[in-house]
PDB file as gemmi writes it, atoms N, CA and C in Angstrom:
CRYST1    1.000    1.000    1.000  90.00  90.00  90.00 P 1                      
ATOM      1  N   MET A   1      11.389  -2.128  -2.009  1.00  0.00           N  
ATOM      2  CA  MET A   1      10.857  -4.466  -2.719  1.00  0.00           C  
ATOM      3  C   MET A   1      11.249  -5.206  -3.777  1.00  0.00           C  
ATOM      4  N   PRO A   2      11.537  -6.164  -2.898  1.00  0.00           N  
ATOM      5  CA  PRO A   2      11.870  -7.395  -3.330  1.00  0.00           C  
ATOM      6  C   PRO A   2      11.214  -7.874  -5.214  1.00  0.00           C  
ATOM      7  N   GLU A   3       9.932  -7.741  -5.304  1.00  0.00           N  
ATOM      8  CA  GLU A   3       9.462  -8.050  -6.339  1.00  0.00           C  
ATOM      9  C   GLU A   3      10.297  -7.380  -7.189  1.00  0.00           C  
ATOM     10  N   ILE A   4      10.046  -6.352  -6.998  1.00  0.00           N  
ATOM     11  CA  ILE A   4      10.391  -5.243  -8.322  1.00  0.00           C  
ATOM     12  C   ILE A   4      11.639  -5.938  -8.765  1.00  0.00           C  
ATOM     13  N   ASP A   5      12.492  -5.523  -7.862  1.00  0.00           N  
ATOM     14  CA  ASP A   5      14.126  -6.013  -7.786  1.00  0.00           C  
ATOM     15  C   ASP A   5      14.319  -6.585  -8.446  1.00  0.00           C  
ATOM     16  N   ASP A   6      13.764  -8.019  -8.239  1.00  0.00           N  
ATOM     17  CA  ASP A   6      13.469  -9.131  -9.090  1.00  0.00           C  
ATOM     18  C   ASP A   6      13.033  -8.962 -10.209  1.00  0.00           C  
ATOM     19  N   LEU A   7      11.868  -8.655 -10.536  1.00  0.00           N  
ATOM     20  CA  LEU A   7      11.932  -7.933 -12.492  1.00  0.00           C  
ATOM     21  C   LEU A   7      12.586  -7.463 -12.305  1.00  0.00           C  
ATOM     22  N   LYS A   8      13.060  -6.404 -12.167  1.00  0.00           N  
ATOM     23  CA  LYS A   8      14.651  -5.981 -12.397  1.00  0.00           C  
ATOM     24  C   LYS A   8      15.368  -5.814 -13.055  1.00  0.00           C  
ATOM     25  N   GLN A   9      15.756  -7.324 -12.811  1.00  0.00           N  
ATOM     26  CA  GLN A   9      16.669  -7.854 -12.384  1.00  0.00           C  
ATOM     27  C   GLN A   9      16.748  -8.734 -13.763  1.00  0.00           C  
ATOM     28  N   LYS A  10      15.391  -9.773 -13.883  1.00  0.00           N  
ATOM     29  CA  LYS A  10      15.222 -10.766 -15.198  1.00  0.00           C  
ATOM     30  C   LYS A  10      14.700  -9.573 -16.291  1.00  0.00           C  
ATOM     31  N   ILE A  11      14.645  -8.377 -15.963  1.00  0.00           N  
ATOM     32  CA  ILE A  11      14.520  -7.525 -17.719  1.00  0.00           C  
ATOM     33  C   ILE A  11      16.479  -7.480 -17.585  1.00  0.00           C  
ATOM     34  N   ARG A  12      16.976  -6.878 -16.545  1.00  0.00           N  
ATOM     35  CA  ARG A  12      18.233  -6.837 -17.189  1.00  0.00           C  
ATOM     36  C   ARG A  12      19.003  -8.130 -18.059  1.00  0.00           C  
ATOM     37  N   GLU A  13      18.533  -9.095 -17.095  1.00  0.00           N  
ATOM     38  CA  GLU A  13      19.415 -10.817 -17.808  1.00  0.00           C  
ATOM     39  C   GLU A  13      18.846 -10.020 -18.774  1.00  0.00           C  
ATOM     40  N   PHE A  14      17.629 -10.177 -19.246  1.00  0.00           N  
ATOM     41  CA  PHE A  14      16.876 -10.175 -20.355  1.00  0.00           C  
ATOM     42  C   PHE A  14      17.435  -9.868 -21.464  1.00  0.00           C  
ATOM     43  N   ALA A  15      18.418  -7.892 -21.372  1.00  0.00           N  
ATOM     44  CA  ALA A  15      19.119  -7.404 -22.429  1.00  0.00           C  
ATOM     45  C   ALA A  15      19.678  -7.901 -22.705  1.00  0.00           C  
ATOM     46  N   ASP A  16      20.730  -8.194 -21.383  1.00  0.00           N  
ATOM     47  CA  ASP A  16      21.755  -8.551 -21.483  1.00  0.00           C  
ATOM     48  C   ASP A  16      22.480  -9.970 -22.249  1.00  0.00           C  
ATOM     49  N   ASP A  17      21.906 -10.879 -22.527  1.00  0.00           N  
ATOM     50  CA  ASP A  17      21.155 -12.256 -23.083  1.00  0.00           C  
ATOM     51  C   ASP A  17      20.908 -12.200 -24.934  1.00  0.00           C  
ATOM     52  N   ARG A  18      20.803 -10.789 -25.010  1.00  0.00           N  
ATOM     53  CA  ARG A  18      20.267 -11.036 -26.199  1.00  0.00           C  
ATOM     54  C   ARG A  18      21.012  -9.345 -26.924  1.00  0.00           C  
ATOM     55  N   ASN A  19      21.942  -8.869 -25.943  1.00  0.00           N  
ATOM     56  CA  ASN A  19      22.941  -8.034 -26.685  1.00  0.00           C  
ATOM     57  C   ASN A  19      21.991  -6.505 -26.936  1.00  0.00           C  
ATOM     58  N   TRP A  20      21.044  -6.427 -25.852  1.00  0.00           N  
ATOM     59  CA  TRP A  20      19.881  -5.624 -26.371  1.00  0.00           C  
ATOM     60  C   TRP A  20      20.229  -4.154 -25.610  1.00  0.00           C  
ATOM     61  N   ASP A  21      21.355  -4.003 -24.304  1.00  0.00           N  
ATOM     62  CA  ASP A  21      21.580  -3.246 -23.688  1.00  0.00           C  
ATOM     63  C   ASP A  21      22.158  -1.788 -24.597  1.00  0.00           C  
ATOM     64  N   GLN A  22      22.992  -1.836 -25.536  1.00  0.00           N  
ATOM     65  CA  GLN A  22      23.213  -1.013 -26.286  1.00  0.00           C  
ATOM     66  C   GLN A  22      22.310  -0.345 -26.966  1.00  0.00           C  
ATOM     67  N   TYR A  23      20.725  -0.703 -27.117  1.00  0.00           N  
ATOM     68  CA  TYR A  23      20.359  -0.397 -27.569  1.00  0.00           C  
ATOM     69  C   TYR A  23      18.922   0.467 -26.576  1.00  0.00           C  
ATOM     70  N   HIS A  24      19.345   0.031 -25.635  1.00  0.00           N  
ATOM     71  CA  HIS A  24      18.192   1.212 -24.519  1.00  0.00           C  
ATOM     72  C   HIS A  24      18.739   2.132 -23.892  1.00  0.00           C  
ATOM     73  N   SER A  25      18.846   2.788 -24.002  1.00  0.00           N  
ATOM     74  CA  SER A  25      19.422   3.764 -23.840  1.00  0.00           C  
ATOM     75  C   SER A  25      17.246   5.235 -23.700  1.00  0.00           C  
ATOM     76  N   PRO A  26      17.423   5.959 -22.430  1.00  0.00           N  
ATOM     77  CA  PRO A  26      16.745   6.111 -22.077  1.00  0.00           C  
ATOM     78  C   PRO A  26      15.422   7.353 -23.329  1.00  0.00           C  
ATOM     79  N   LYS A  27      15.767   7.588 -24.160  1.00  0.00           N  
ATOM     80  CA  LYS A  27      15.975   7.802 -25.319  1.00  0.00           C  
ATOM     81  C   LYS A  27      14.336   6.638 -26.067  1.00  0.00           C  
ATOM     82  N   ASN A  28      15.435   5.824 -26.529  1.00  0.00           N  
ATOM     83  CA  ASN A  28      15.050   5.089 -26.759  1.00  0.00           C  
ATOM     84  C   ASN A  28      14.103   4.040 -26.003  1.00  0.00           C  
ATOM     85  N   LEU A  29      14.026   3.911 -24.728  1.00  0.00           N  
ATOM     86  CA  LEU A  29      12.750   3.457 -24.063  1.00  0.00           C  
ATOM     87  C   LEU A  29      12.346   3.695 -23.569  1.00  0.00           C  
ATOM     88  N   SER A  30      11.955   5.866 -23.578  1.00  0.00           N  
ATOM     89  CA  SER A  30      10.850   5.810 -23.255  1.00  0.00           C  
ATOM     90  C   SER A  30       9.946   6.043 -24.843  1.00  0.00           C  
ATOM     91  N   MET A  31      11.246   5.772 -25.526  1.00  0.00           N  
ATOM     92  CA  MET A  31      10.383   6.695 -27.066  1.00  0.00           C  
ATOM     93  C   MET A  31       9.005   4.519 -27.476  1.00  0.00           C  
ATOM     94  N   ALA A  32       9.954   3.569 -26.717  1.00  0.00           N  
ATOM     95  CA  ALA A  32       8.779   2.400 -27.048  1.00  0.00           C  
ATOM     96  C   ALA A  32       8.431   2.268 -25.566  1.00  0.00           C  
ATOM     97  N   LEU A  33       8.473   2.883 -24.790  1.00  0.00           N  
ATOM     98  CA  LEU A  33       7.049   3.340 -22.880  1.00  0.00           C  
ATOM     99  C   LEU A  33       5.834   3.676 -24.091  1.00  0.00           C  
ATOM    100  N   ILE A  34       5.807   5.193 -24.485  1.00  0.00           N  
ATOM    101  CA  ILE A  34       4.267   5.837 -24.877  1.00  0.00           C  
ATOM    102  C   ILE A  34       4.667   4.763 -26.267  1.00  0.00           C  
ATOM    103  N   ALA A  35       4.851   3.874 -26.621  1.00  0.00           N  
ATOM    104  CA  ALA A  35       4.101   3.034 -28.035  1.00  0.00           C  
ATOM    105  C   ALA A  35       2.916   2.277 -27.340  1.00  0.00           C  
ATOM    106  N   GLU A  36       4.199   1.423 -26.357  1.00  0.00           N  
ATOM    107  CA  GLU A  36       2.917   0.382 -25.843  1.00  0.00           C  
ATOM    108  C   GLU A  36       1.573   0.769 -25.214  1.00  0.00           C  
ATOM    109  N   CYS A  37       1.957   2.245 -24.235  1.00  0.00           N  
ATOM    110  CA  CYS A  37       0.975   2.766 -23.891  1.00  0.00           C  
ATOM    111  C   CYS A  37      -0.215   2.719 -24.796  1.00  0.00           C  
ATOM    112  N   ALA A  38      -0.279   3.749 -26.045  1.00  0.00           N  
ATOM    113  CA  ALA A  38      -1.159   3.682 -27.142  1.00  0.00           C  
ATOM    114  C   ALA A  38      -1.322   2.639 -27.882  1.00  0.00           C  
ATOM    115  N   GLU A  39      -0.916   1.197 -27.710  1.00  0.00           N  
ATOM    116  CA  GLU A  39      -1.560  -0.119 -27.789  1.00  0.00           C  
ATOM    117  C   GLU A  39      -2.511  -0.541 -26.855  1.00  0.00           C  
ATOM    118  N   VAL A  40      -1.659   0.451 -25.144  1.00  0.00           N  
ATOM    119  CA  VAL A  40      -2.959  -0.316 -24.840  1.00  0.00           C  
ATOM    120  C   VAL A  40      -4.198   0.737 -25.080  1.00  0.00           C  
ATOM    121  N   VAL A  41      -4.220   2.086 -25.267  1.00  0.00           N  
ATOM    122  CA  VAL A  41      -5.427   2.774 -26.123  1.00  0.00           C  
ATOM    123  C   VAL A  41      -6.035   2.297 -26.657  1.00  0.00           C  
ATOM    124  N   GLU A  42      -5.156   1.721 -27.607  1.00  0.00           N  
ATOM    125  CA  GLU A  42      -6.009   1.129 -28.318  1.00  0.00           C  
ATOM    126  C   GLU A  42      -7.412   0.548 -28.779  1.00  0.00           C  
ATOM    127  N   HIS A  43      -6.916  -0.628 -27.400  1.00  0.00           N  
ATOM    128  CA  HIS A  43      -8.240  -1.441 -27.142  1.00  0.00           C  
ATOM    129  C   HIS A  43      -8.704  -0.461 -26.610  1.00  0.00           C  
ATOM    130  N   PHE A  44      -8.819   0.598 -25.794  1.00  0.00           N  
ATOM    131  CA  PHE A  44     -10.569   1.664 -25.465  1.00  0.00           C  
ATOM    132  C   PHE A  44     -10.434   2.330 -26.495  1.00  0.00           C  
ATOM    133  N   GLN A  45     -10.060   2.586 -27.348  1.00  0.00           N  
ATOM    134  CA  GLN A  45     -10.673   3.950 -28.648  1.00  0.00           C  
ATOM    135  C   GLN A  45     -11.703   4.318 -28.542  1.00  0.00           C  
ATOM    136  N   TRP A  46     -12.047   2.982 -29.149  1.00  0.00           N  
ATOM    137  CA  TRP A  46     -14.143   3.383 -30.014  1.00  0.00           C  
ATOM    138  C   TRP A  46     -15.093   2.646 -28.869  1.00  0.00           C  
ATOM    139  N   MET A  47     -14.545   2.790 -27.655  1.00  0.00           N  
ATOM    140  CA  MET A  47     -15.821   1.949 -26.625  1.00  0.00           C  
ATOM    141  C   MET A  47     -16.205   3.207 -26.323  1.00  0.00           C  
ATOM    142  N   THR A  48     -17.701   2.742 -25.472  1.00  0.00           N  
ATOM    143  CA  THR A  48     -18.253   3.555 -24.304  1.00  0.00           C  
ATOM    144  C   THR A  48     -17.723   3.859 -23.133  1.00  0.00           C  
ATOM    145  N   GLU A  49     -17.696   4.746 -22.609  1.00  0.00           N  
ATOM    146  CA  GLU A  49     -17.730   4.416 -20.881  1.00  0.00           C  
ATOM    147  C   GLU A  49     -18.376   3.621 -20.399  1.00  0.00           C  
ATOM    148  N   GLU A  50     -19.160   2.657 -20.693  1.00  0.00           N  
ATOM    149  CA  GLU A  50     -19.392   1.792 -20.230  1.00  0.00           C  
ATOM    150  C   GLU A  50     -19.596   0.622 -20.911  1.00  0.00           C  
ATOM    151  N   GLN A  51     -18.949   0.661 -21.934  1.00  0.00           N  
ATOM    152  CA  GLN A  51     -17.983  -0.739 -22.373  1.00  0.00           C  
ATOM    153  C   GLN A  51     -17.111  -1.317 -21.812  1.00  0.00           C  
ATOM    154  N   SER A  52     -15.969   0.052 -21.270  1.00  0.00           N  
ATOM    155  CA  SER A  52     -14.047   0.509 -20.843  1.00  0.00           C  
ATOM    156  C   SER A  52     -14.098  -0.263 -19.958  1.00  0.00           C  
ATOM    157  N   THR A  53     -15.546  -0.553 -19.061  1.00  0.00           N  
ATOM    158  CA  THR A  53     -15.777  -0.850 -17.011  1.00  0.00           C  
ATOM    159  C   THR A  53     -16.325  -2.215 -17.378  1.00  0.00           C  
ATOM    160  N   ASN A  54     -16.431  -2.636 -18.298  1.00  0.00           N  
ATOM    161  CA  ASN A  54     -16.926  -4.282 -18.567  1.00  0.00           C  
ATOM    162  C   ASN A  54     -15.763  -4.901 -19.617  1.00  0.00           C  
ATOM    163  N   VAL A  55     -14.894  -4.860 -19.496  1.00  0.00           N  
ATOM    164  CA  VAL A  55     -14.796  -5.591 -20.741  1.00  0.00           C  
ATOM    165  C   VAL A  55     -14.602  -7.068 -21.030  1.00  0.00           C  
ATOM    166  N   PRO A  56     -14.600  -7.694 -22.249  1.00  0.00           N  
ATOM    167  CA  PRO A  56     -14.871  -8.932 -22.862  1.00  0.00           C  
ATOM    168  C   PRO A  56     -13.118  -9.929 -21.711  1.00  0.00           C  
ATOM    169  N   ALA A  57     -13.687 -10.684 -21.546  1.00  0.00           N  
ATOM    170  CA  ALA A  57     -12.508 -11.591 -21.264  1.00  0.00           C  
ATOM    171  C   ALA A  57     -11.022 -11.251 -21.936  1.00  0.00           C  
ATOM    172  N   GLU A  58     -11.477 -11.811 -23.232  1.00  0.00           N  
ATOM    173  CA  GLU A  58     -10.897 -12.202 -24.252  1.00  0.00           C  
ATOM    174  C   GLU A  58      -9.162 -10.526 -24.443  1.00  0.00           C  
ATOM    175  N   THR A  59     -10.425 -10.013 -24.466  1.00  0.00           N  
ATOM    176  CA  THR A  59      -9.638  -8.356 -24.531  1.00  0.00           C  
ATOM    177  C   THR A  59      -8.830  -7.804 -22.935  1.00  0.00           C  
ATOM    178  N   LEU A  60      -9.702  -8.037 -22.159  1.00  0.00           N  
ATOM    179  CA  LEU A  60      -9.035  -8.107 -20.660  1.00  0.00           C  
ATOM    180  C   LEU A  60      -7.707  -9.068 -20.257  1.00  0.00           C  
ATOM    181  N   GLU A  61      -7.438 -10.581 -21.642  1.00  0.00           N  
ATOM    182  CA  GLU A  61      -6.592 -10.741 -21.476  1.00  0.00           C  
ATOM    183  C   GLU A  61      -4.846  -9.726 -22.718  1.00  0.00           C  
ATOM    184  N   GLU A  62      -5.340  -9.962 -23.123  1.00  0.00           N  
ATOM    185  CA  GLU A  62      -4.744  -8.414 -24.811  1.00  0.00           C  
ATOM    186  C   GLU A  62      -3.939  -7.197 -24.131  1.00  0.00           C  
ATOM    187  N   ILE A  63      -5.231  -7.162 -23.227  1.00  0.00           N  
ATOM    188  CA  ILE A  63      -5.163  -5.600 -22.353  1.00  0.00           C  
ATOM    189  C   ILE A  63      -3.908  -5.671 -21.072  1.00  0.00           C  
ATOM    190  N   SER A  64      -4.092  -6.710 -20.595  1.00  0.00           N  
ATOM    191  CA  SER A  64      -2.821  -7.089 -19.251  1.00  0.00           C  
ATOM    192  C   SER A  64      -1.524  -7.355 -20.074  1.00  0.00           C  
ATOM    193  N   LEU A  65      -1.679  -7.740 -21.050  1.00  0.00           N  
ATOM    194  CA  LEU A  65      -0.429  -7.724 -21.674  1.00  0.00           C  
ATOM    195  C   LEU A  65       0.144  -6.825 -22.620  1.00  0.00           C  
ATOM    196  N   GLU A  66      -0.548  -5.860 -22.919  1.00  0.00           N  
ATOM    197  CA  GLU A  66      -0.175  -4.796 -23.301  1.00  0.00           C  
ATOM    198  C   GLU A  66       0.545  -3.457 -22.360  1.00  0.00           C  
ATOM    199  N   LEU A  67      -0.518  -4.244 -20.565  1.00  0.00           N  
ATOM    200  CA  LEU A  67       0.113  -3.207 -19.491  1.00  0.00           C  
ATOM    201  C   LEU A  67       0.855  -3.892 -18.913  1.00  0.00           C  
ATOM    202  N   ALA A  68       1.651  -5.066 -19.091  1.00  0.00           N  
ATOM    203  CA  ALA A  68       2.876  -5.474 -18.968  1.00  0.00           C  
ATOM    204  C   ALA A  68       4.047  -4.871 -19.589  1.00  0.00           C  
ATOM    205  N   ASP A  69       3.539  -4.667 -20.919  1.00  0.00           N  
ATOM    206  CA  ASP A  69       4.472  -4.367 -22.041  1.00  0.00           C  
ATOM    207  C   ASP A  69       4.887  -2.444 -21.350  1.00  0.00           C  
ATOM    208  N   VAL A  70       3.791  -1.612 -20.781  1.00  0.00           N  
ATOM    209  CA  VAL A  70       4.368  -0.593 -20.372  1.00  0.00           C  
ATOM    210  C   VAL A  70       5.543  -0.977 -19.342  1.00  0.00           C  
ATOM    211  N   PHE A  71       4.585  -1.834 -17.893  1.00  0.00           N  
ATOM    212  CA  PHE A  71       4.967  -1.716 -17.199  1.00  0.00           C  
ATOM    213  C   PHE A  71       6.659  -2.296 -17.164  1.00  0.00           C  
ATOM    214  N   VAL A  72       7.271  -3.742 -17.620  1.00  0.00           N  
ATOM    215  CA  VAL A  72       8.419  -3.970 -18.279  1.00  0.00           C  
ATOM    216  C   VAL A  72       8.982  -2.619 -18.916  1.00  0.00           C  
ATOM    217  N   TYR A  73       9.129  -1.667 -20.178  1.00  0.00           N  
ATOM    218  CA  TYR A  73       9.788  -0.792 -19.688  1.00  0.00           C  
ATOM    219  C   TYR A  73       9.600   0.605 -19.233  1.00  0.00           C  
ATOM    220  N   LEU A  74       9.083   1.238 -18.508  1.00  0.00           N  
ATOM    221  CA  LEU A  74       8.677   1.248 -17.167  1.00  0.00           C  
ATOM    222  C   LEU A  74       9.858   1.033 -16.486  1.00  0.00           C  
ATOM    223  N   LEU A  75      10.241   0.206 -15.855  1.00  0.00           N  
ATOM    224  CA  LEU A  75      11.116  -0.940 -14.947  1.00  0.00           C  
ATOM    225  C   LEU A  75      11.746  -0.275 -16.050  1.00  0.00           C  
ATOM    226  N   ARG A  76      12.221  -0.770 -17.138  1.00  0.00           N  
ATOM    227  CA  ARG A  76      13.699  -0.717 -17.305  1.00  0.00           C  
ATOM    228  C   ARG A  76      14.404   0.390 -17.874  1.00  0.00           C  
ATOM    229  N   LEU A  77      13.124   1.813 -18.228  1.00  0.00           N  
ATOM    230  CA  LEU A  77      14.189   2.956 -18.239  1.00  0.00           C  
ATOM    231  C   LEU A  77      13.699   3.542 -16.774  1.00  0.00           C  
ATOM    232  N   SER A  78      13.441   3.272 -15.617  1.00  0.00           N  
ATOM    233  CA  SER A  78      13.459   3.754 -14.216  1.00  0.00           C  
ATOM    234  C   SER A  78      14.919   3.176 -13.878  1.00  0.00           C  
ATOM    235  N   ASP A  79      15.320   2.183 -14.106  1.00  0.00           N  
ATOM    236  CA  ASP A  79      16.831   1.108 -13.902  1.00  0.00           C  
ATOM    237  C   ASP A  79      17.519   2.092 -14.900  1.00  0.00           C  
ATOM    238  N   LYS A  80      17.599   2.579 -15.657  1.00  0.00           N  
ATOM    239  CA  LYS A  80      18.813   3.077 -16.342  1.00  0.00           C  
ATOM    240  C   LYS A  80      18.860   4.119 -15.558  1.00  0.00           C  
ATOM    241  N   LEU A  81      18.464   4.634 -16.214  1.00  0.00           N  
ATOM    242  CA  LEU A  81      18.235   5.960 -14.717  1.00  0.00           C  
ATOM    243  C   LEU A  81      18.059   6.391 -13.598  1.00  0.00           C  
ATOM    244  N   GLY A  82      18.388   4.416 -13.095  1.00  0.00           N  
ATOM    245  CA  GLY A  82      18.835   4.759 -10.980  1.00  0.00           C  
ATOM    246  C   GLY A  82      17.518   5.095 -10.491  1.00  0.00           C  
ATOM    247  N   ILE A  83      16.609   5.318 -11.230  1.00  0.00           N  
ATOM    248  CA  ILE A  83      15.239   5.655 -10.330  1.00  0.00           C  
ATOM    249  C   ILE A  83      14.244   4.956  -9.572  1.00  0.00           C  
ATOM    250  N   ASP A  84      14.796   5.002  -7.956  1.00  0.00           N  
ATOM    251  CA  ASP A  84      14.028   4.130  -7.672  1.00  0.00           C  
ATOM    252  C   ASP A  84      11.796   4.560  -7.780  1.00  0.00           C  
ATOM    253  N   LEU A  85      11.409   3.710  -8.867  1.00  0.00           N  
ATOM    254  CA  LEU A  85       9.652   3.826  -8.732  1.00  0.00           C  
ATOM    255  C   LEU A  85       8.863   4.194  -7.924  1.00  0.00           C  
ATOM    256  N   VAL A  86       8.819   3.641  -6.875  1.00  0.00           N  
ATOM    257  CA  VAL A  86       7.682   2.773  -5.383  1.00  0.00           C  
ATOM    258  C   VAL A  86       8.218   4.275  -4.494  1.00  0.00           C  
ATOM    259  N   GLU A  87      10.111   4.972  -4.712  1.00  0.00           N  
ATOM    260  CA  GLU A  87       9.688   6.158  -3.753  1.00  0.00           C  
ATOM    261  C   GLU A  87       9.051   7.396  -4.577  1.00  0.00           C  
ATOM    262  N   ALA A  88       9.812   7.701  -6.009  1.00  0.00           N  
ATOM    263  CA  ALA A  88       9.278   8.730  -6.658  1.00  0.00           C  
ATOM    264  C   ALA A  88       7.593   8.376  -6.616  1.00  0.00           C  
ATOM    265  N   ALA A  89       6.830   7.381  -6.718  1.00  0.00           N  
ATOM    266  CA  ALA A  89       5.129   7.310  -6.697  1.00  0.00           C  
ATOM    267  C   ALA A  89       5.188   8.156  -5.698  1.00  0.00           C  
ATOM    268  N   ASN A  90       5.431   7.693  -4.170  1.00  0.00           N  
ATOM    269  CA  ASN A  90       4.776   7.751  -3.048  1.00  0.00           C  
ATOM    270  C   ASN A  90       5.361   8.845  -2.353  1.00  0.00           C  
ATOM    271  N   ARG A  91       6.574  10.179  -3.321  1.00  0.00           N  
ATOM    272  CA  ARG A  91       6.750  11.565  -3.364  1.00  0.00           C  
ATOM    273  C   ARG A  91       5.762  12.322  -4.338  1.00  0.00           C  
ATOM    274  N   LYS A  92       5.483  11.882  -5.359  1.00  0.00           N  
ATOM    275  CA  LYS A  92       4.228  12.431  -6.106  1.00  0.00           C  
ATOM    276  C   LYS A  92       2.858  12.591  -5.506  1.00  0.00           C  
ATOM    277  N   MET A  93       2.420  11.740  -4.585  1.00  0.00           N  
ATOM    278  CA  MET A  93       1.887  11.337  -4.378  1.00  0.00           C  
ATOM    279  C   MET A  93       1.071  12.173  -3.358  1.00  0.00           C  
ATOM    280  N   ALA A  94       2.386  12.196  -2.263  1.00  0.00           N  
ATOM    281  CA  ALA A  94       2.092  13.211  -1.486  1.00  0.00           C  
ATOM    282  C   ALA A  94       2.000  15.003  -1.889  1.00  0.00           C  
ATOM    283  N   LEU A  95       2.745  15.098  -3.123  1.00  0.00           N  
ATOM    284  CA  LEU A  95       2.663  16.519  -3.813  1.00  0.00           C  
ATOM    285  C   LEU A  95       1.147  16.407  -4.112  1.00  0.00           C  
ATOM    286  N   ASN A  96       0.785  15.038  -4.384  1.00  0.00           N  
ATOM    287  CA  ASN A  96      -0.428  15.226  -4.933  1.00  0.00           C  
ATOM    288  C   ASN A  96      -1.669  16.000  -4.117  1.00  0.00           C  
ATOM    289  N   GLU A  97      -1.557  15.303  -3.178  1.00  0.00           N  
ATOM    290  CA  GLU A  97      -2.257  15.109  -2.301  1.00  0.00           C  
ATOM    291  C   GLU A  97      -2.205  17.015  -1.517  1.00  0.00           C  
ATOM    292  N   LYS A  98      -1.424  17.411  -1.576  1.00  0.00           N  
ATOM    293  CA  LYS A  98      -1.217  18.765  -0.972  1.00  0.00           C  
ATOM    294  C   LYS A  98      -1.835  20.392  -2.422  1.00  0.00           C  
ATOM    295  N   LYS A  99      -1.094  18.921  -3.510  1.00  0.00           N  
ATOM    296  CA  LYS A  99      -2.272  19.450  -5.012  1.00  0.00           C  
ATOM    297  C   LYS A  99      -3.933  19.882  -5.179  1.00  0.00           C  
ATOM    298  N   TYR A 100      -4.250  18.439  -4.674  1.00  0.00           N  
ATOM    299  CA  TYR A 100      -6.274  18.061  -4.329  1.00  0.00           C  
ATOM    300  C   TYR A 100      -5.861  18.052  -3.395  1.00  0.00           C  
ATOM    301  N   PRO A 101      -6.547  18.939  -2.729  1.00  0.00           N  
ATOM    302  CA  PRO A 101      -7.036  18.978  -1.445  1.00  0.00           C  
ATOM    303  C   PRO A 101      -8.335  18.217  -1.518  1.00  0.00           C  
ATOM    304  N   VAL A 102      -8.256  17.869  -0.607  1.00  0.00           N  
ATOM    305  CA  VAL A 102     -10.272  16.517  -0.699  1.00  0.00           C  
ATOM    306  C   VAL A 102     -10.730  17.857  -0.602  1.00  0.00           C  
ATOM    307  N   ASP A 103     -11.129  19.166   0.174  1.00  0.00           N  
ATOM    308  CA  ASP A 103     -12.092  19.957   0.433  1.00  0.00           C  
ATOM    309  C   ASP A 103     -11.876  20.652  -0.545  1.00  0.00           C  
ATOM    310  N   LYS A 104     -11.412  20.536  -1.316  1.00  0.00           N  
ATOM    311  CA  LYS A 104     -11.567  21.491  -2.724  1.00  0.00           C  
ATOM    312  C   LYS A 104     -11.828  20.667  -3.815  1.00  0.00           C  
ATOM    313  N   VAL A 105     -11.207  20.020  -4.046  1.00  0.00           N  
ATOM    314  CA  VAL A 105     -11.610  18.708  -5.524  1.00  0.00           C  
ATOM    315  C   VAL A 105     -12.860  17.632  -5.392  1.00  0.00           C  
ATOM    316  N   ARG A 106     -12.753  16.647  -4.102  1.00  0.00           N  
ATOM    317  CA  ARG A 106     -14.017  16.597  -3.817  1.00  0.00           C  
ATOM    318  C   ARG A 106     -15.390  16.159  -4.788  1.00  0.00           C  
ATOM    319  N   GLY A 107     -15.469  15.298  -5.792  1.00  0.00           N  
ATOM    320  CA  GLY A 107     -16.057  15.058  -6.845  1.00  0.00           C  
ATOM    321  C   GLY A 107     -15.706  15.739  -8.178  1.00  0.00           C  
ATOM    322  N   SER A 108     -14.835  16.208  -7.949  1.00  0.00           N  
ATOM    323  CA  SER A 108     -14.185  17.844  -9.637  1.00  0.00           C  
ATOM    324  C   SER A 108     -12.982  16.714  -9.788  1.00  0.00           C  
ATOM    325  N   SER A 109     -13.460  17.044 -11.570  1.00  0.00           N  
ATOM    326  CA  SER A 109     -12.839  16.320 -12.241  1.00  0.00           C  
ATOM    327  C   SER A 109     -11.489  18.397 -13.131  1.00  0.00           C  
ATOM    328  N   LYS A 110     -11.622  18.940 -11.865  1.00  0.00           N  
ATOM    329  CA  LYS A 110     -10.942  20.574 -12.692  1.00  0.00           C  
ATOM    330  C   LYS A 110      -9.643  20.025 -12.062  1.00  0.00           C  
ATOM    331  N   LYS A 111      -8.797  21.009 -13.185  1.00  0.00           N  
ATOM    332  CA  LYS A 111      -6.923  21.231 -12.973  1.00  0.00           C  
ATOM    333  C   LYS A 111      -6.923  21.667 -11.463  1.00  0.00           C  
ATOM    334  N   TYR A 112      -5.704  21.943 -10.052  1.00  0.00           N  
ATOM    335  CA  TYR A 112      -6.006  21.735  -9.232  1.00  0.00           C  
ATOM    336  C   TYR A 112      -5.353  23.638  -9.954  1.00  0.00           C  
ATOM    337  N   THR A 113      -5.171  24.471 -11.215  1.00  0.00           N  
ATOM    338  CA  THR A 113      -5.214  25.607 -11.487  1.00  0.00           C  
ATOM    339  C   THR A 113      -6.356  26.878 -11.657  1.00  0.00           C  
ATOM    340  N   GLU A 114      -7.327  25.565 -11.853  1.00  0.00           N  
ATOM    341  CA  GLU A 114      -8.469  26.172 -11.084  1.00  0.00           C  
ATOM    342  C   GLU A 114      -9.519  26.376 -10.006  1.00  0.00           C  
ATOM    343  N   TYR A 115      -8.307  26.191  -8.792  1.00  0.00           N  
ATOM    344  CA  TYR A 115      -8.894  26.644  -8.137  1.00  0.00           C  
ATOM    345  C   TYR A 115      -8.200  26.379  -6.640  1.00  0.00           C  
ATOM    346  N   ILE A 116      -6.481  26.519  -7.821  1.00  0.00           N  
ATOM    347  CA  ILE A 116      -5.836  26.852  -6.312  1.00  0.00           C  
ATOM    348  C   ILE A 116      -5.812  29.020  -6.011  1.00  0.00           C  
ATOM    349  N   ASP A 117      -5.661  29.440  -4.711  1.00  0.00           N  
ATOM    350  CA  ASP A 117      -5.883  31.122  -4.160  1.00  0.00           C  
ATOM    351  C   ASP A 117      -4.930  31.668  -4.443  1.00  0.00           C  
TER     352      ASP A 117                                                      
END                                                                             
């Protein structure tokens, strides 16, 4: 996907221009990624289910920037590890389709281990 590749290149250049590649080990990037995920969660922490589906525009903008941080770190980590995220996501969806067959899970939130034969 050209858009993803362009963004990965932009992130590489951003890090290179600042001499940050030295800090971008998979360990450090994964830790930064989880920290950014926590910042997304913070926005929803004390919301009801209803509130979480009707987020005010100002909060939604803040969440979008946190999600962008998550996406940037995820792309950087996958780039450093040589993982094609789109291909990996497609493989994972194929596995999920087998793990969670529609006829067994439709409308259920049970984990697959609760209904396997």
